[in-house]
N, C-alpha and C positions, 0 to 999 in steps of 0.2 A: 371345690367347696366354696371358695371365695366368689367365684363367678355365679354359682347357684344363689348365694346370699345376695349379691348385687342385683341379679336379674329379677329374683322374686321380690326384692325390695322395690324394684321399678315396675311391678305389676305384671311380670311375665311368668307363666306357668313353667316350672322347671322340674325335671326328674334327674336326680344324680344316682348313677349306678355304681356300686362298689362291689368288687369281686369277693372280698372277704366279709366275715361277720362282724369285724370290728376294725379299729385302726392300729392295733397293737403290733407294730412291726419294728424289730430291732434295726439299728444301723441306717435309719433314715436321717436326713438332714434336720438339725435342730436349731439352726440359726435363724433368727428373725431380725431383720436389719432395720435401720432407721426409716427407710422408704416404706416398709410394710407397716411400721408403727404409725407413720403419718396417715396411711390409709385407714387404719383402725381408729385414729383420732377423728378423721373426717366422717366416719360412720357412727361416732359417738360411743365407741366401744373400748377406747384405750384404757381408761381407768379400771374398768371391770377386768380387762385382760391382764393388766399389770398387777392385779390383786391375786392372780394365780401364782403358784410356786414357780420361780424362775431365777436365773442369775443374770447379771448385767455385766457387760464388758465394754469399757470405755476406750480401750486400746488393745490392739493385737500384738502379742509378744511371742518370741520364740527363743529357745535356747540353742545357740549355734556353737558347738564345741563347748568351751568353758565360758562363753560370753552370752549374756542375757540381752537380747536386742528388742527394741520396740519397732514394729513394722508398719503399723497403721494407727492413726490417731483420729478418733471420732469427735473430738472436742469442738471442732469448728465446722462440722458438716451442716449444710443448710437444711435442717430437719428439726422437728419439734423435740424429738428425743435423740440426744447425742450419745447413744450407746447402742450396742447390739444385745439382744436378748437370747439366752439359751433356754429352750423349753422343749421337752419331748414332743415330737411332731404329732403323736396321737392326742396329746392334750390340746394342741392348737387346732387340729381338725375337729375334735369334739366341741371345742368352744365355738368355732364357726358354724358347725351343724346346729348347735343349740340355738344360736341366734337366728339362723336361717329358718328354722322350724316355726318361728313366730309369724311367718308370712304364709297366708293360705295357699299360695301358689307353689310352695316348695315341698318336694317329696324326696326322701332319701331311701333307696332300696339297697339293702346289704345282701350278701350271699347271691349276688347277681352278676355273673361273668359274661361280658360281651364277647361273642364269638364270631359275629358277622354283621354285615350291613344289609339293609333292605334297599335294593336298588330298583328304581322304576325309571321315569324320565330323569329324575335326580335322586340323590340319596334321601330316602324317606323315613329312616329310622334304623334301629339295630335289632339283631337277634341275640338273645342271651340265654344262658343256662342258669336255672335255679334249683334248689333242692326239690321243688315240686314239679320240675320239668321245664322244657324250653318255653320261652315267651317271646313275643315281639313287642317292641316299644316304638310306636310311630311318633315322629316329631317333624316340625317345620325345619329344624336345624339340629344336626348332630355335632357336638363339639368334643373332639378327642383331647382329653386331659390325662391320658393314661400312660404318660412317661416315656422313657427312652426305649422301651420295648413295646411301644404302642401297637395294640391289635387294630385300632381304628385306622391308623395311617398305613399299616401293612395291608389291610383289606381294601383300603381306598386306592392302593397302587400309586401313592405319591412318590415322586423321585427324591432320593436322599443324597446329599452331598457330604461325603465323609471327610473329616479333618483328622489327620494322623495324631494319635496319642501315644506317648512313649511309656505311660505308666498304668499300673493297676493299684488297687488298695486292698489289703487284707484287714478285715474288721474283726474285733474280738472284745470281750469284756475282761476287765481286771478290777478287783475290789478296791475300794477307796478306804484309806485309813487316816486316823488322826495324825496330823503333822505333815501330810502330803502338801506339796507346793500348790499355789493357786493356779487357776485356769490359765493356760497359755496355748498358743497355736500348736506347738509341738517342739520336738527335739531333733536337731540336725547334728549328726556326728557319725563317725566310722562309716562313711559312704551310705548313710541311711537316714531317712526321715520317719519319725514316729509321731503321729498326731494324737494328742490326748484331750478328749472332750469330757468335761465334768458333768456326769449325769446324776449327781446327788449321791446316790448310794454306791455308785461304781464309776470307773473310768471307761469310756468308749475309746478303745485304742485302735488306731489305724496305722498300719505299717505300709508305707509306699514302696512298691517294687517296680522294676522295669518290666515291660511286656515279656512274658515267658518265664520270669524268674520264679513265679509261684511253683511251677513244676519242679524246678531245681531245688527249692527249699523243701518241698514235699519229699523228694527223693532222699534228701539228707536227714529227714526225720524231724519230729516235733522239738527235740532238744536244740536243734540248730536254730529254730525260730525263737525259742525261749532265750537263747544266748544273744541273738541279735537284739531283741527288745531290751534285755538287761544291760547291754553295752551302751545303747543309745539313751535310755531313760533309767539310770541306775536306781532311782527311788522305788521302782516296781520290781526290782530283781528278785526280792524275797517272795513275790507272789506270782512269778512267771509260771510256776507249776500249776496254776489255776487253768492254764490252757492245756487240757489233758490230751487231746488229740486234734487232728485237723478238722474233725467234725465241729469243733468249737470256733472255727475260723470261717468267715464268709468272705469270699473273693468278689470284690466289685470290679468288673472289667470296665475301665474308664473309656468312654467314647465321647468324642465331640463330633456332632454332625448337625445338619439343618436341612429342612425341606427346601427345595427350590421354589415350590409353590405350596402354601399352607392349606389350600382349600380346593374343594370341588363344589359344584352346585348342590346345596343341601348339607354341606359338611365343612368343618373348620377344625384345624389342629392348633393348639397353643401349648405353652410350657415346654417341657422336655419332649413331648410328642412332636413339636415343631422344630425344636433346637436343643438337642441333648448337650448339657453342660458338663464340664469337668468339676470335681468337688473343690477345686482351688477357690478359696475365698468364701465358700459356702453360699454362693450367690444364686444357685439354681432355683430354690424355692421362691426367692424374692423376685427374680426375673419372671417366674411363672405368675406370681401375684400381680406384677405390673401388667403382664399380658391380659390377665383377667379383668383388671380395671379398664384397660383400653378397649377390650372386647365389649364390656358392658356399656361403656360410653358411646361406642359406635352403634351397637346393635340393639340396645334396649328399646328404642322407639320403633324401629322397623319390625322387631320381633313382636312387640305389643300390637302393632297394626297388621301382623302376619304378611309383611311385604319385603322380606329380606331378599336382596339381589346379590349377584356375584360381585357387583361393585362394592357393596357393603363389606363382604368378606375380604376382598382385596384391600380395602381401606385399613382393615385390622393389620394385615401383613405389612402394608406400607408403613404403618405407624410403628410397628414393633420389630421389623427386620433389622434396622440399623442398630438399635441397642443390643440385639442378640448377636449380630455379626461382630461388633466392636468387642463385646465381652468375651466371645469365643476366641478372637484373635489375641486379646490380652492373655487369656488363660493358656493358649498354645505357646505364646512367647515366654511366659513364666516357666512352663514345663520344660521348654528347650533350654532355658537359662540355668535351671536347677540340675537337669539330668544330662549327662553325656551319653549319646547313643552308642558310643564305642564300648564303654566299660561300666555304665550304670552308676558312675561315681557322682556324688554331690559336688556342686561347685559353690564356693562362697562368692557370690556375684558381687561386683563392685557396687551394684545398686544397693545391696544390703549394707555395705560399709558406708555408703553415702547417707542412708537413713540414720545411721548411728552418729555420723559427724554433724549433719545438719537436720536437727529435729523438725524444723518447719516442713521438710519434704514429706513427712509422714501424713500430712493432711491430704496428699494426692491419693495414695492407696486408701486412705480413710474415706475420701469422697467416692472413689470407684467402687469400693466394696459396700459402703454404707448406703449410698444413694443411687449410684449407677448412672447410666446414660439415659437421658430423657425420662425422668421419673413421672409417673402418672398420678392424677388426682381425680377423686370421685366426682363425676358430673352426671351420672345416670340417676 
């Protein structure tokens, strides 16, 4: 959606295809980081965006056992907004779509599911299913922005490099009540991590489990899951019964991978379609937006002139591969530091204790999470 806005703003005709009829999907990432807020400022949209309902987080905190620790501080990041915004992703997508529609060259087609590629001498478009029947959409360039389970990259046959992940996340809703503690990253205790995201009317609760543990919990029954959550985050113990069955639980199978090559003639993948991220730090959406900005900067002019070459597509990958690689390696390091592959138990890493002892160190994760590696700026 961001790329559609940027390219149509630059005079390129763009069609965005969305499988569903709307953007209302639970358990999507809701964090919008300082780097993304900088992009909105450069587009002249920041004030309008911040007028929407949202919450702001100036540091990331977590409850580790009986200790409340600050893990990341955004107060000194090199960005216009030194805070992270929490906003439902459907509101953010709707906001971008609304502003993209102001340009004549932008078109959004919902209820349109891409199922294949049109392949001639190069990739020449996509085949899609709609309620009215199958259609073809021809294009000078197909850009796969369809996430970690990308149909575009699968149909293109691009090679994927897998990076082992030791965790999965079970997502569920719990009601929010007066007197609940403020937003924090989560709760570490009793060999468990429980992430609690404030969604206004309710908590989006994520229980981190080691690979394969979901089946074990399922076999033990829903009461076992309720007890785990109540032990780690006692303030929600009285409402754990809101999780009625495992039908109320959505399992996110965490994967970290990246394409060895992000493109073929006529086709490019960006975001999670090019490099699937772990939920650690909530950086996936922001890295994808950085990809979109870089893609527009490189491709707007050749797309307008209808003269895109493989060299242009490779330039996007060369620009964005290093930030993706570094971010994934940091995520894998954090996962391995937190989880023991032998027994699944949480470790209180010396790094966490160092952040407590020397507060100035919190600026480092603040920079990595809030701004990231090689932040992009709108030049298209």
